[in-house]
C-alpha positions, 0 to 999 in steps of 0.5 A, spaced: 499 499 500 505 504 501 508 503 494 502 505 491 501 511 495 508 513 494 508 512 486 501 516 486 504 522 489 510 522 485 507 521 478 505 528 474 498 529 472 497 528 465 494 535 465 500 538 468 504 534 464 500 537 458 501 544 460 508 543 461 509 541 454 505 546 451 509 552 455 515 549 452 512 549 445 510 556 446 517 558 449 521 555 443 516 558 438 516 565 441 524 565 442 525 563 435 520 568 433 524 574 437 531 571 435 529 572 428 525 579 429 531 581 433 537 579 429 534 583 423 533 589 427 540 589 430 544 586 424 541 589 417 543 596 415 538 601 416 537 603 409 535 595 408 531 595 414 527 601 412 525 598 406 522 592 410 519 596 416 517 603 418 521 603 425 528 606 423 525 611 419 520 613 425 524 612 431 531 612 428 537 607 428 538 607 436 531 605 438 531 600 432 537 597 435 535 597 442 528 594 440 532 588 437 537 587 442 531 587 447 527 582 443 534 578 443 535 578 450 528 576 451 528 570 447 534 568 451 531 569 457 525 565 455 529 559 454 536 559 458 534 560 465 528 554 464 533 550 461 539 550 466 535 551 472 539 557 474 535 563 476 529 560 473 524 566 475 527 570 469 523 566 464 516 568 466 520 575 467 522 575 460 515 573 457 512 578 461 517 583 458 516 581 451 508 581 452 509 589 454 513 589 448 508 586 444 503 591 447 507 597 445 508 594 438 501 594 437 500 601 439 506 603 435 502 600 429 496 603 430 499 610 431 502 609 424 496 606 421 499 599 420 493 595 422 496 589 419 501 588 424 497 588 430 494 581 429 501 578 430 502 583 436 496 580 439 498 573 438 505 574 440 503 578 446 498 572 448 503 567 447 508 571 452 502 572 457 501 565 457 508 563 458 508 568 464 502 566 467 504 558 466 511 559 469 509 564 474 503 560 477 501 554 474 508 550 472 514 554 475 521 551 473 524 550 480 
């Protein structure tokens, strides 16, 4: 009887396991997306970047590079602390920060009349909010 109780206590409920898998998938997808977007903003020449987006023209090169660096750091923060279990609380903080970046990006797109970019900001922001919630409350990395 003791063995049955202890094995039951150590097993992870399937919903919890599914949530953890969903969080890792969201973290990986968000990290890949933000690495791609951030790398483009920090590495492309401003003239080339200006052909792809209005940010360099409207906000200038320093702000564009800062946004790109923030996206790159956020992507690292989504994966590395959770994977290494070194300061894992940084993962939900990175997700919350990227959620804020998406809110600001949506506001920027609305202010520029670029409404086509807003749905992407909403989806990425919602995914980042899911990771923040999941890693803060439902399935924290310990």
